[in-house]
ZAMARGU-4260 file (C-alpha; in steps of 0.2 Angstrom, whole numbers, plus 5000, padded with zeros to 4 digits):
<rodrens>
0) 5000/5000/5000 | 5007/5017/4995 | 5010/5029/5009 | 4998/5044/5009 | 5007/5061/5009
5) 5008/5070/5025 | 4998/5086/5025 | 5009/5101/5029 | 5006/5113/5044 | 5012/5130/5048
10) 5028/5123/5055 | 5032/5113/5039 | 5047/5118/5028 | 5042/5131/5015 | 5048/5134/4998
15) 5042/5150/4988 | 5039/5151/4969 | 5040/5168/4961 | 5025/5169/4949 | 5018/5182/4937
20) 5003/5171/4932 | 5011/5168/4915 | 5014/5152/4906 | 5032/5147/4913 | 5029/5152/4931
25) 5012/5145/4932 | 5019/5128/4926 | 5033/5129/4939 | 5021/5133/4953 | 5010/5119/4948
30) 5024/5106/4947 | 5031/5112/4964 | 5015/5111/4973 | 5013/5093/4967 | 5030/5088/4972
35) 5028/5097/4989 | 5012/5088/4992 | 5021/5071/4992 | 5035/5078/5003 | 5025/5087/5016
40) 5031/5104/5011 | 5022/5121/5011 | 5022/5131/4995 | 5020/5150/4994 | 5017/5158/4978
45) 5024/5176/4977 | 5017/5189/4966 | 5023/5207/4963 | 5010/5220/4956 | 5021/5233/4947
50) 5007/5245/4945 | 5012/5248/4927 | 4997/5240/4917 | 4978/5241/4919 | 4977/5222/4918
55) 4988/5219/4933 | 4973/5219/4945 | 4965/5205/4935 | 4981/5195/4936 | 4981/5196/4955
60) 4963/5190/4955 | 4967/5176/4943 | 4981/5170/4954 | 4970/5171/4970 | 4957/5160/4961
65) 4969/5148/4955 | 4978/5146/4972 | 4961/5143/4980 | 4956/5130/4968 | 4972/5121/4969
70) 4971/5122/4988 | 4954/5114/4988 | 4961/5100/4978 | 4973/5096/4992 | 4989/5105/4985
75) 4999/5114/4999 | 4999/5131/4990 | 4995/5149/4996 | 4997/5166/4988 | 5006/5181/4994
80) 5007/5197/4984 | 5011/5215/4986 | 5011/5231/4975 | 5027/5241/4971 | 5026/5259/4977
85) 5032/5274/4967 | 5037/5275/4949 | 5053/5274/4939 | 5063/5290/4940 | 5065/5301/4925
90) 5078/5293/4914 | 5078/5277/4924 | 5075/5261/4914 | 5057/5254/4917 | 5065/5236/4916
95) 5078/5240/4929 | 5066/5249/4941 | 5054/5234/4940 | 5067/5221/4941 | 5075/5229/4957
100) 5059/5232/4965 | 5053/5215/4961 | 5068/5206/4969 | 5067/5216/4984 | 5048/5213/4986
105) 5051/5194/4983 | 5065/5193/4996 | 5054/5202/5009 | 5038/5191/5006 | 5049/5175/5006
110) 5056/5180/5023 | 5039/5184/5030 | 5033/5167/5024 | 5048/5158/5032 | 5055/5152/5015
115) 5074/5152/5012 | 5072/5146/4994 | 5064/5155/4980 | 5061/5146/4963 | 5062/5156/4947
120) 5055/5150/4931 | 5068/5155/4919 | 5072/5142/4906 | 5085/5138/4892 | 5078/5151/4880
125) 5079/5165/4893 | 5097/5160/4896 | 5102/5161/4878 | 5093/5178/4876 | 5102/5185/4891
130) 5119/5179/4884 | 5116/5188/4868 | 5110/5204/4877 | 5126/5204/4888 | 5137/5201/4873
135) 5128/5216/4863 | 5131/5227/4879 | 5150/5222/4879 | 5149/5212/4895 | 5164/5202/4901
140) 5164/5185/4909 | 5153/5191/4923 | 5140/5197/4911 | 5141/5182/4899 | 5139/5170/4913
145) 5121/5176/4912 | 5109/5169/4925 | 5116/5156/4938 | 5106/5141/4942 | 5107/5146/4960
150) 5113/5160/4970 | 5113/5166/4988 | 5107/5184/4991 | 5099/5192/5006 | 5099/5176/5016
155) 5089/5167/5002 | 5094/5154/4989 | 5087/5159/4972 | 5085/5144/4962 | 5081/5142/4943
160) 5077/5123/4942 | 5072/5124/4924 | 5087/5134/4917 | 5092/5119/4905 | 5074/5115/4901
165) 5067/5120/4883 | 5052/5131/4881 | 5044/5118/4871 | 5045/5106/4886 | 5036/5119/4897
170) 5023/5121/4884 | 5020/5103/4883 | 5018/5102/4902 | 5005/5116/4902 | 4995/5108/4888
175) 4996/5091/4897 | 4988/5098/4913 | 4977/5110/4905 | 4984/5125/4915 | 4977/5142/4913
180) 4989/5157/4912 | 4989/5176/4908 | 4997/5184/4893 | 5007/5200/4897 | 5004/5213/4883
185) 5021/5221/4887 | 5030/5206/4880 | 5025/5212/4863 | 5032/5229/4866 | 5047/5230/4855
190) 5053/5246/4864 | 5061/5234/4876 | 5078/5227/4871 | 5074/5209/4876 | 5057/5209/4867
195) 5066/5215/4851 | 5079/5201/4853 | 5065/5188/4856 | 5054/5193/4842 | 5066/5199/4829
200) 5083/5192/4831 | 5082/5175/4840 | 5069/5167/4827 | 5081/5172/4813 | 5096/5166/4822
205) 5088/5149/4826 | 5082/5147/4808 | 5100/5149/4802 | 5108/5139/4816 | 5095/5127/4823
210) 5106/5123/4838 | 5109/5141/4843 | 5099/5141/4859 | 5108/5125/4866 | 5125/5132/4860
215) 5122/5150/4868 | 5116/5142/4884 | 5132/5131/4884 | 5142/5146/4881 | 5134/5154/4897
220) 5139/5139/4907 | 5157/5141/4901 | 5157/5159/4905 | 5151/5155/4923 | 5166/5143/4925
225) 5178/5156/4918 | 5170/5169/4931 | 5173/5157/4945 | 5191/5155/4940 | 5194/5173/4939
230) 5186/5176/4956 | 5198/5163/4963 | 5213/5171/4955 | 5207/5188/4962 | 5206/5181/4979
235) 5224/5175/4978 | 5230/5192/4972 | 5219/5200/4985 | 5227/5191/5000 | 5244/5198/4994
240) 5238/5216/4991 | 5225/5219/5004 | 5229/5229/5020 | 5214/5230/5032 | 5201/5236/5019
245) 5213/5245/5008 | 5224/5239/4994 | 5243/5242/4993 | 5245/5250/4977 | 5263/5243/4974
250) 5256/5225/4975 | 5242/5229/4963 | 5253/5238/4950 | 5266/5224/4951 | 5253/5212/4942
255) 5251/5211/4924 | 5237/5224/4918 | 5224/5210/4915 | 5226/5204/4933 | 5226/5222/4939
260) 5209/5224/4931 | 5203/5207/4938 | 5209/5211/4956 | 5201/5229/4956 | 5185/5223/4949
265) 5184/5210/4962 | 5189/5221/4976 | 5177/5235/4971 | 5162/5223/4970 | 5166/5218/4988
270) 5167/5236/4993 | 5153/5244/4983 | 5141/5229/4981 | 5140/5233/4962 | 5151/5231/4947
275) 5164/5244/4941 | 5163/5251/4924 | 5177/5246/4912 | 5181/5264/4909 | 5185/5266/4928
280) 5195/5250/4928 | 5206/5255/4914 | 5208/5272/4921 | 5214/5265/4937 | 5227/5254/4929
285) 5234/5269/4920 | 5233/5282/4934 | 5236/5272/4950 | 5255/5272/4949 | 5261/5288/4958
290) 5264/5296/4975 | 5253/5312/4976 | 5235/5310/4984 | 5222/5307/4970 | 5204/5303/4970
295) 5192/5294/4957 | 5173/5294/4958 | 5165/5277/4958 | 5146/5279/4958 | 5140/5281/4976
300) 5159/5279/4982 | 5175/5288/4980 | 5192/5280/4978 | 5207/5288/4986 | 5226/5286/4983
305) 5235/5291/4999 | 5252/5285/5005 | 5253/5270/4994 | 5236/5264/4998 | 5219/5264/4988
310) 5204/5267/4999 | 5186/5266/4995 | 5175/5278/5004 | 5156/5282/5003 | 5154/5298/4993
315) 5152/5312/5005 | 5163/5305/5018 | 5176/5318/5015 | 5165/5333/5013 | 5170/5349/5021
320) 5161/5356/5036 | 5145/5365/5032 | 5147/5384/5029 | 5136/5388/5043 | 5144/5376/5056
325) 5147/5386/5072 | 5151/5383/5090 | 5137/5374/5099 | 5135/5366/5116 | 5135/5347/5116
330) 5128/5335/5129 | 5131/5316/5126 | 5122/5308/5141 | 5123/5290/5134 | 5130/5279/5120
335) 5122/5282/5103 | 5122/5294/5088 | 5121/5313/5090 | 5118/5325/5076 | 5125/5342/5078
340) 5115/5356/5071 | 5124/5365/5056 | 5136/5351/5054 | 5136/5338/5040 | 5137/5322/5051
345) 5135/5316/5069 | 5145/5310/5084 | 5144/5292/5088 | 5147/5287/5106 | 5152/5269/5111
350) 5158/5261/5127 | 5176/5255/5127 | 5188/5247/5139 | 5202/5259/5136 | 5208/5275/5128
355) 5191/5283/5131 | 5184/5298/5141 | 5174/5298/5157 | 5155/5300/5153 | 5154/5314/5165
360) 5166/5324/5154 | 5154/5323/5140 | 5139/5332/5148 | 5143/5350/5144 | 5155/5351/5130
365) 5158/5363/5116 | 5159/5358/5097 | 5168/5370/5086 | 5178/5371/5070 | 5197/5371/5070
370) 5204/5388/5074 | 5223/5384/5071 | 5236/5381/5085 | 5227/5367/5093 | 5238/5354/5102
375) 5234/5336/5103 | 5242/5322/5113 | 5242/5304/5105 | 5249/5295/5120 | 5250/5297/5139
380) 5268/5300/5139 | 5269/5309/5122 | 5271/5327/5117 | 5257/5338/5112 | 5259/5343/5094
385) 5249/5352/5081 | 5235/5343/5073 | 5243/5344/5056 | 5258/5335/5063 | 5248/5322/5072
390) 5237/5319/5057 | 5253/5316/5046 | 5260/5305/5059 | 5245/5294/5060 | 5242/5294/5041
395) 5225/5302/5042 | 5220/5308/5024 | 5213/5326/5022 | 5196/5320/5018 | 5195/5311/5035
400) 5199/5327/5045 | 5183/5337/5043 | 5171/5338/5058 | 5170/5347/5075 | 5183/5348/5088
405) 5176/5344/5106 | 5181/5355/5120 | 5178/5354/5139 | 5182/5372/5144 | 5200/5375/5138
410) 5204/5357/5137 | 5203/5348/5120 | 5194/5331/5122 | 5191/5324/5104 | 5198/5327/5086
415) 5190/5318/5071 | 5202/5306/5064 | 5213/5305/5080 | 5201/5301/5094 | 5201/5306/5112
420) 5216/5317/5118 | 5227/5306/5129 | 5227/5319/5142 | 5208/5316/5144 | 5209/5297/5145
425) 5199/5289/5159 | 5209/5278/5171 | 5209/5259/5168 | 5194/5250/5175 | 5183/5265/5175
430) 5168/5267/5164 | 5173/5276/5148 | 5167/5280/5131 | 5175/5283/5114 | 5169/5296/5101
435) 5169/5295/5082 | 5164/5308/5069 | 5154/5301/5055 | 5151/5312/5040 | 5135/5312/5030
440) 5136/5298/5017 | 5148/5288/5027 | 5136/5279/5038
</rodrens>
Protein backbone atom coordinates (compact mmCIF):
# COMPACT_ATOMS: atom_id res chain seq x y z
CA UNK A 1 0.00 0.00 0.00
CA UNK A 2 1.43 3.35 -0.96
CA UNK A 3 1.96 5.84 1.86
CA UNK A 4 -0.31 8.87 1.71
CA UNK A 5 1.32 12.30 1.74
CA UNK A 6 1.64 14.09 5.07
CA UNK A 7 -0.43 17.29 5.09
CA UNK A 8 1.80 20.29 5.82
CA UNK A 9 1.22 22.56 8.78
CA UNK A 10 2.40 26.04 9.67
CA UNK A 11 5.69 24.64 10.95
CA UNK A 12 6.42 22.60 7.80
CA UNK A 13 9.42 23.63 5.67
CA UNK A 14 8.42 26.19 3.08
CA UNK A 15 9.51 26.82 -0.50
CA UNK A 16 8.50 29.92 -2.43
CA UNK A 17 7.82 30.26 -6.15
CA UNK A 18 7.94 33.63 -7.87
CA UNK A 19 4.97 33.79 -10.20
CA UNK A 20 3.67 36.39 -12.61
CA UNK A 21 0.70 34.28 -13.64
CA UNK A 22 2.28 33.68 -17.05
CA UNK A 23 2.89 30.33 -18.73
CA UNK A 24 6.33 29.50 -17.33
CA UNK A 25 5.78 30.49 -13.70
CA UNK A 26 2.31 28.91 -13.64
CA UNK A 27 3.81 25.61 -14.77
CA UNK A 28 6.59 25.84 -12.18
CA UNK A 29 4.15 26.65 -9.39
CA UNK A 30 1.92 23.73 -10.37
CA UNK A 31 4.82 21.26 -10.56
CA UNK A 32 6.28 22.49 -7.27
CA UNK A 33 2.94 22.20 -5.49
CA UNK A 34 2.53 18.58 -6.61
CA UNK A 35 6.08 17.69 -5.54
CA UNK A 36 5.57 19.45 -2.19
CA UNK A 37 2.33 17.54 -1.58
CA UNK A 38 4.26 14.27 -1.60
CA UNK A 39 7.05 15.61 0.62
CA UNK A 40 4.91 17.42 3.20
CA UNK A 41 6.16 20.90 2.29
CA UNK A 42 4.37 24.23 2.12
CA UNK A 43 4.45 26.24 -1.10
CA UNK A 44 4.04 30.01 -1.16
CA UNK A 45 3.36 31.69 -4.49
CA UNK A 46 4.89 35.18 -4.51
CA UNK A 47 3.50 37.79 -6.89
CA UNK A 48 4.56 41.40 -7.39
CA UNK A 49 2.05 43.90 -8.78
CA UNK A 50 4.17 46.51 -10.58
CA UNK A 51 1.33 48.97 -11.06
CA UNK A 52 2.37 49.57 -14.66
CA UNK A 53 -0.58 48.01 -16.51
CA UNK A 54 -4.33 48.25 -16.11
CA UNK A 55 -4.70 44.46 -16.40
CA UNK A 56 -2.41 43.87 -13.42
CA UNK A 57 -5.34 43.87 -10.98
CA UNK A 58 -6.94 41.05 -12.98
CA UNK A 59 -3.71 39.04 -12.77
CA UNK A 60 -3.86 39.15 -9.00
CA UNK A 61 -7.49 38.03 -9.04
CA UNK A 62 -6.62 35.15 -11.39
CA UNK A 63 -3.79 34.00 -9.12
CA UNK A 64 -6.00 34.21 -6.05
CA UNK A 65 -8.66 32.09 -7.72
CA UNK A 66 -6.10 29.63 -9.05
CA UNK A 67 -4.40 29.10 -5.69
CA UNK A 68 -7.78 28.68 -3.95
CA UNK A 69 -8.79 26.04 -6.48
CA UNK A 70 -5.52 24.13 -6.14
CA UNK A 71 -5.71 24.32 -2.35
CA UNK A 72 -9.24 22.88 -2.49
CA UNK A 73 -7.75 19.95 -4.42
CA UNK A 74 -5.33 19.29 -1.56
CA UNK A 75 -2.28 21.05 -2.99
CA UNK A 76 -0.30 22.85 -0.23
CA UNK A 77 -0.17 26.26 -1.90
CA UNK A 78 -1.02 29.79 -0.79
CA UNK A 79 -0.57 33.20 -2.41
CA UNK A 80 1.22 36.27 -1.12
CA UNK A 81 1.38 39.41 -3.18
CA UNK A 82 2.27 43.09 -2.89
CA UNK A 83 2.22 46.19 -5.03
CA UNK A 84 5.35 48.20 -5.76
CA UNK A 85 5.25 51.77 -4.57
CA UNK A 86 6.46 54.70 -6.65
CA UNK A 87 7.39 54.96 -10.30
CA UNK A 88 10.62 54.87 -12.29
CA UNK A 89 12.59 58.09 -11.96
CA UNK A 90 13.08 60.30 -15.00
CA UNK A 91 15.66 58.64 -17.23
CA UNK A 92 15.53 55.38 -15.28
CA UNK A 93 14.93 52.18 -17.20
CA UNK A 94 11.46 50.79 -16.52
CA UNK A 95 12.91 47.28 -16.83
CA UNK A 96 15.64 47.99 -14.26
CA UNK A 97 13.23 49.71 -11.86
CA UNK A 98 10.76 46.83 -12.05
CA UNK A 99 13.46 44.18 -11.71
CA UNK A 100 15.10 45.77 -8.67
CA UNK A 101 11.78 46.43 -6.97
CA UNK A 102 10.53 42.93 -7.79
CA UNK A 103 13.51 41.13 -6.26
CA UNK A 104 13.40 43.26 -3.13
CA UNK A 105 9.69 42.55 -2.71
CA UNK A 106 10.15 38.84 -3.35
CA UNK A 107 12.91 38.64 -0.75
CA UNK A 108 10.78 40.43 1.82
CA UNK A 109 7.70 38.28 1.24
CA UNK A 110 9.76 35.08 1.25
CA UNK A 111 11.25 36.06 4.61
CA UNK A 112 7.81 36.80 6.02
CA UNK A 113 6.60 33.37 4.89
CA UNK A 114 9.62 31.60 6.40
CA UNK A 115 10.95 30.48 3.00
CA UNK A 116 14.70 30.35 2.43
CA UNK A 117 14.40 29.12 -1.17
CA UNK A 118 12.72 31.02 -4.00
CA UNK A 119 12.22 29.22 -7.30
CA UNK A 120 12.35 31.20 -10.55
CA UNK A 121 10.91 29.93 -13.84
CA UNK A 122 13.68 31.01 -16.23
CA UNK A 123 14.43 28.37 -18.88
CA UNK A 124 17.03 27.68 -21.55
CA UNK A 125 15.70 30.18 -24.08
CA UNK A 126 15.76 32.92 -21.42
CA UNK A 127 19.39 32.04 -20.72
CA UNK A 128 20.32 32.16 -24.40
CA UNK A 129 18.64 35.57 -24.77
CA UNK A 130 20.45 36.90 -21.71
CA UNK A 131 23.81 35.75 -23.10
CA UNK A 132 23.20 37.56 -26.40
CA UNK A 133 22.02 40.74 -24.64
CA UNK A 134 25.11 40.78 -22.45
CA UNK A 135 27.35 40.23 -25.46
CA UNK A 136 25.68 43.11 -27.31
CA UNK A 137 26.27 45.32 -24.25
CA UNK A 138 29.97 44.43 -24.21
CA UNK A 139 29.73 42.32 -21.07
CA UNK A 140 32.77 40.41 -19.84
CA UNK A 141 32.86 36.99 -18.21
CA UNK A 142 30.56 38.12 -15.39
CA UNK A 143 27.93 39.40 -17.83
CA UNK A 144 28.21 36.50 -20.26
CA UNK A 145 27.76 34.08 -17.37
CA UNK A 146 24.15 35.29 -17.54
CA UNK A 147 21.84 33.74 -14.94
CA UNK A 148 23.22 31.29 -12.37
CA UNK A 149 21.23 28.16 -11.60
CA UNK A 150 21.34 29.12 -7.95
CA UNK A 151 22.69 32.04 -5.95
CA UNK A 152 22.51 33.18 -2.33
CA UNK A 153 21.45 36.76 -1.74
CA UNK A 154 19.85 38.44 1.26
CA UNK A 155 19.81 35.15 3.15
CA UNK A 156 17.75 33.48 0.41
CA UNK A 157 18.75 30.87 -2.13
CA UNK A 158 17.40 31.86 -5.55
CA UNK A 159 17.07 28.73 -7.69
CA UNK A 160 16.25 28.32 -11.38
CA UNK A 161 15.47 24.60 -11.62
CA UNK A 162 14.39 24.77 -15.28
CA UNK A 163 17.38 26.70 -16.63
CA UNK A 164 18.38 23.81 -18.91
CA UNK A 165 14.79 23.01 -19.89
CA UNK A 166 13.46 24.01 -23.30
CA UNK A 167 10.46 26.28 -23.74
CA UNK A 168 8.77 23.51 -25.72
CA UNK A 169 8.96 21.13 -22.75
CA UNK A 170 7.23 23.70 -20.54
CA UNK A 171 4.53 24.27 -23.15
CA UNK A 172 3.95 20.51 -23.30
CA UNK A 173 3.56 20.40 -19.51
CA UNK A 174 1.02 23.24 -19.58
CA UNK A 175 -0.99 21.52 -22.31
CA UNK A 176 -0.88 18.14 -20.58
CA UNK A 177 -2.31 19.57 -17.34
CA UNK A 178 -4.70 22.06 -18.94
CA UNK A 179 -3.19 24.97 -17.03
CA UNK A 180 -4.64 28.45 -17.48
CA UNK A 181 -2.27 31.42 -17.54
CA UNK A 182 -2.25 35.12 -18.43
CA UNK A 183 -0.52 36.86 -21.31
CA UNK A 184 1.48 39.99 -20.54
CA UNK A 185 0.86 42.53 -23.37
CA UNK A 186 4.18 44.23 -22.60
CA UNK A 187 5.91 41.13 -24.00
CA UNK A 188 4.90 42.41 -27.43
CA UNK A 189 6.36 45.89 -26.87
CA UNK A 190 9.45 46.09 -29.07
CA UNK A 191 10.58 49.18 -27.19
CA UNK A 192 12.17 46.79 -24.71
CA UNK A 193 15.53 45.35 -25.73
CA UNK A 194 14.70 41.78 -24.71
CA UNK A 195 11.45 41.83 -26.69
CA UNK A 196 13.24 43.05 -29.82
CA UNK A 197 15.75 40.28 -29.41
CA UNK A 198 13.06 37.67 -28.71
CA UNK A 199 10.80 38.53 -31.63
CA UNK A 200 13.19 39.84 -34.28
CA UNK A 201 16.63 38.31 -33.71
CA UNK A 202 16.30 34.92 -32.02
CA UNK A 203 13.85 33.45 -34.58
CA UNK A 204 16.17 34.39 -37.45
CA UNK A 205 19.20 33.11 -35.54
CA UNK A 206 17.53 29.80 -34.75
CA UNK A 207 16.38 29.45 -38.36
CA UNK A 208 19.93 29.89 -39.61
CA UNK A 209 21.51 27.88 -36.77
CA UNK A 210 19.03 25.31 -35.37
CA UNK A 211 21.26 24.56 -32.35
CA UNK A 212 21.72 28.24 -31.46
CA UNK A 213 19.71 28.11 -28.23
CA UNK A 214 21.58 25.09 -26.87
CA UNK A 215 24.96 26.50 -27.95
CA UNK A 216 24.35 29.90 -26.38
CA UNK A 217 23.21 28.32 -23.10
CA UNK A 218 26.35 26.14 -23.14
CA UNK A 219 28.48 29.25 -23.73
CA UNK A 220 26.84 30.84 -20.67
CA UNK A 221 27.82 27.80 -18.58
CA UNK A 222 31.42 28.11 -19.78
CA UNK A 223 31.40 31.82 -18.94
CA UNK A 224 30.20 30.94 -15.43
CA UNK A 225 33.17 28.60 -15.03
CA UNK A 226 35.52 31.30 -16.32
CA UNK A 227 34.03 33.81 -13.87
CA UNK A 228 34.59 31.39 -10.99
CA UNK A 229 38.22 30.91 -12.03
CA UNK A 230 38.76 34.68 -12.27
CA UNK A 231 37.21 35.16 -8.83
CA UNK A 232 39.52 32.50 -7.38
CA UNK A 233 42.54 34.22 -8.96
CA UNK A 234 41.38 37.59 -7.64
CA UNK A 235 41.13 36.13 -4.12
CA UNK A 236 44.74 34.95 -4.37
CA UNK A 237 45.93 38.37 -5.55
CA UNK A 238 43.77 40.09 -2.96
CA UNK A 239 45.39 38.18 -0.09
CA UNK A 240 48.75 39.56 -1.19
CA UNK A 241 47.62 43.12 -1.82
CA UNK A 242 45.04 43.87 0.88
CA UNK A 243 45.84 45.79 4.06
CA UNK A 244 42.83 45.96 6.33
CA UNK A 245 40.14 47.11 3.89
CA UNK A 246 42.61 48.95 1.61
CA UNK A 247 44.83 47.87 -1.27
CA UNK A 248 48.61 48.32 -1.37
CA UNK A 249 49.06 50.03 -4.70
CA UNK A 250 52.57 48.67 -5.21
CA UNK A 251 51.29 45.09 -4.99
CA UNK A 252 48.50 45.87 -7.43
CA UNK A 253 50.67 47.57 -10.05
CA UNK A 254 53.24 44.73 -9.85
CA UNK A 255 50.66 42.46 -11.50
CA UNK A 256 50.13 42.24 -15.28
CA UNK A 257 47.44 44.70 -16.47
CA UNK A 258 44.80 42.00 -16.97
CA UNK A 259 45.25 40.74 -13.42
CA UNK A 260 45.16 44.32 -12.11
CA UNK A 261 41.77 44.81 -13.75
CA UNK A 262 40.53 41.47 -12.42
CA UNK A 263 41.70 42.26 -8.88
CA UNK A 264 40.26 45.79 -8.90
CA UNK A 265 36.93 44.60 -10.29
CA UNK A 266 36.70 41.92 -7.57
CA UNK A 267 37.71 44.29 -4.75
CA UNK A 268 35.33 47.03 -5.87
CA UNK A 269 32.47 44.53 -6.05
CA UNK A 270 33.19 43.55 -2.45
CA UNK A 271 33.46 47.15 -1.30
CA UNK A 272 30.63 48.73 -3.31
CA UNK A 273 28.23 45.85 -3.86
CA UNK A 274 28.08 46.52 -7.59
CA UNK A 275 30.25 46.14 -10.65
CA UNK A 276 32.71 48.81 -11.75
CA UNK A 277 32.63 50.26 -15.25
CA UNK A 278 35.31 49.18 -17.69
CA UNK A 279 36.22 52.86 -18.13
CA UNK A 280 36.99 53.25 -14.42
CA UNK A 281 39.02 50.02 -14.30
CA UNK A 282 41.18 51.00 -17.27
CA UNK A 283 41.67 54.49 -15.85
CA UNK A 284 42.83 53.04 -12.53
CA UNK A 285 45.36 50.80 -14.26
CA UNK A 286 46.79 53.86 -16.06
CA UNK A 287 46.68 56.33 -13.18
CA UNK A 288 47.22 54.33 -9.97
CA UNK A 289 51.04 54.46 -10.12
CA UNK A 290 52.11 57.69 -8.46
CA UNK A 291 52.72 59.30 -5.10
CA UNK A 292 50.52 62.42 -4.78
CA UNK A 293 47.05 61.98 -3.26
CA UNK A 294 44.40 61.44 -5.93
CA UNK A 295 40.72 60.53 -6.09
CA UNK A 296 38.40 58.77 -8.56
CA UNK A 297 34.58 58.82 -8.40
CA UNK A 298 32.96 55.38 -8.40
CA UNK A 299 29.18 55.79 -8.35
CA UNK A 300 28.08 56.18 -4.74
CA UNK A 301 31.71 55.78 -3.60
CA UNK A 302 35.01 57.57 -4.08
CA UNK A 303 38.43 55.93 -4.41
CA UNK A 304 41.39 57.69 -2.79
CA UNK A 305 45.13 57.16 -3.33
CA UNK A 306 47.02 58.14 -0.21
CA UNK A 307 50.43 57.02 1.06
CA UNK A 308 50.62 54.03 -1.24
CA UNK A 309 47.16 52.73 -0.39
CA UNK A 310 43.90 52.71 -2.33
CA UNK A 311 40.83 53.34 -0.17
CA UNK A 312 37.16 53.12 -1.02
CA UNK A 313 34.95 55.55 0.88
CA UNK A 314 31.26 56.37 0.66
CA UNK A 315 30.75 59.51 -1.41
CA UNK A 316 30.41 62.48 0.91
CA UNK A 317 32.61 61.01 3.65
CA UNK A 318 35.25 63.57 2.97
CA UNK A 319 32.98 66.56 2.53
CA UNK A 320 33.97 69.77 4.22
CA UNK A 321 32.10 71.16 7.19
CA UNK A 322 28.91 73.05 6.46
CA UNK A 323 29.44 76.71 5.80
CA UNK A 324 27.10 77.61 8.64
CA UNK A 325 28.79 75.28 11.15
CA UNK A 326 29.40 77.24 14.31
CA UNK A 327 30.30 76.52 17.94
CA UNK A 328 27.49 74.76 19.76
CA UNK A 329 26.95 73.22 23.18
CA UNK A 330 26.96 69.43 23.22
CA UNK A 331 25.64 66.99 25.80
CA UNK A 332 26.22 63.27 25.27
CA UNK A 333 24.36 61.55 28.13
CA UNK A 334 24.56 57.96 26.84
CA UNK A 335 26.00 55.86 24.00
CA UNK A 336 24.37 56.48 20.63
CA UNK A 337 24.43 58.85 17.68
CA UNK A 338 24.11 62.61 18.07
CA UNK A 339 23.61 64.92 15.10
CA UNK A 340 24.98 68.42 15.60
CA UNK A 341 22.98 71.29 14.17
CA UNK A 342 24.75 72.93 11.25
CA UNK A 343 27.29 70.11 10.87
CA UNK A 344 27.20 67.51 8.03
CA UNK A 345 27.33 64.41 10.19
CA UNK A 346 27.01 63.10 13.72
CA UNK A 347 29.03 62.07 16.75
CA UNK A 348 28.88 58.37 17.59
CA UNK A 349 29.41 57.43 21.26
CA UNK A 350 30.37 53.83 22.12
CA UNK A 351 31.51 52.14 25.36
CA UNK A 352 35.17 51.02 25.38
CA UNK A 353 37.53 49.36 27.84
CA UNK A 354 40.40 51.77 27.30
CA UNK A 355 41.55 55.02 25.70
CA UNK A 356 38.14 56.55 26.28
CA UNK A 357 36.84 59.52 28.19
CA UNK A 358 34.77 59.52 31.39
CA UNK A 359 31.03 59.97 30.65
CA UNK A 360 30.81 62.90 33.08
CA UNK A 361 33.18 64.90 30.87
CA UNK A 362 30.72 64.68 27.96
CA UNK A 363 27.78 66.34 29.67
CA UNK A 364 28.68 69.95 28.89
CA UNK A 365 31.07 70.22 25.97
CA UNK A 366 31.59 72.66 23.13
CA UNK A 367 31.84 71.61 19.48
CA UNK A 368 33.60 74.06 17.21
CA UNK A 369 35.66 74.15 13.99
CA UNK A 370 39.44 74.14 13.96
CA UNK A 371 40.86 77.57 14.70
CA UNK A 372 44.54 76.79 14.23
CA UNK A 373 47.15 76.28 16.91
CA UNK A 374 45.36 73.35 18.64
CA UNK A 375 47.63 70.82 20.32
CA UNK A 376 46.76 67.11 20.51
CA UNK A 377 48.50 64.39 22.52
CA UNK A 378 48.39 60.86 21.06
CA UNK A 379 49.82 58.92 24.04
CA UNK A 380 49.93 59.49 27.82
CA UNK A 381 53.70 60.09 27.77
CA UNK A 382 53.73 61.73 24.37
CA UNK A 383 54.28 65.34 23.49
CA UNK A 384 51.36 67.55 22.47
CA UNK A 385 51.80 68.51 18.83
CA UNK A 386 49.84 70.43 16.23
CA UNK A 387 46.92 68.69 14.60
CA UNK A 388 48.66 68.84 11.23
CA UNK A 389 51.69 66.95 12.55
CA UNK A 390 49.59 64.40 14.38
CA UNK A 391 47.46 63.81 11.30
CA UNK A 392 50.62 63.27 9.26
CA UNK A 393 52.10 60.95 11.87
CA UNK A 394 48.95 58.82 11.95
CA UNK A 395 48.44 58.90 8.18
CA UNK A 396 44.97 60.42 8.40
CA UNK A 397 44.06 61.67 4.88
CA UNK A 398 42.69 65.16 4.38
CA UNK A 399 39.17 63.94 3.59
CA UNK A 400 38.95 62.28 7.05
CA UNK A 401 39.87 65.43 8.99
CA UNK A 402 36.63 67.39 8.67
CA UNK A 403 34.24 67.64 11.57
CA UNK A 404 34.02 69.42 14.92
CA UNK A 405 36.62 69.51 17.68
CA UNK A 406 35.14 68.82 21.12
CA UNK A 407 36.27 70.92 24.08
CA UNK A 408 35.65 70.87 27.83
CA UNK A 409 36.44 74.41 28.87
CA UNK A 410 39.96 75.04 27.61
CA UNK A 411 40.80 71.32 27.37
CA UNK A 412 40.67 69.59 24.01
CA UNK A 413 38.77 66.28 24.34
CA UNK A 414 38.25 64.90 20.84
CA UNK A 415 39.54 65.41 17.28
CA UNK A 416 37.98 63.67 14.22
CA UNK A 417 40.39 61.10 12.80
CA UNK A 418 42.54 61.10 15.94
CA UNK A 419 40.12 60.29 18.74
CA UNK A 420 40.30 61.21 22.42
CA UNK A 421 43.24 63.34 23.57
CA UNK A 422 45.47 61.11 25.77
CA UNK A 423 45.44 63.76 28.50
CA UNK A 424 41.70 63.12 28.89
CA UNK A 425 41.76 59.31 28.97
CA UNK A 426 39.83 57.81 31.89
CA UNK A 427 41.82 55.57 34.29
CA UNK A 428 41.80 51.86 33.51
CA UNK A 429 38.86 50.06 35.08
CA UNK A 430 36.54 53.05 34.99
CA UNK A 431 33.53 53.40 32.72
CA UNK A 432 34.60 55.23 29.58
CA UNK A 433 33.34 56.08 26.13
CA UNK A 434 34.95 56.59 22.74
CA UNK A 435 33.85 59.14 20.14
CA UNK A 436 33.83 59.03 16.38
CA UNK A 437 32.77 61.66 13.87
CA UNK A 438 30.73 60.16 11.01
CA UNK A 439 30.28 62.45 8.03
CA UNK A 440 27.03 62.36 6.06
CA UNK A 441 27.20 59.68 3.39
CA UNK A 442 29.66 57.56 5.39
CA UNK A 443 27.19 55.75 7.66
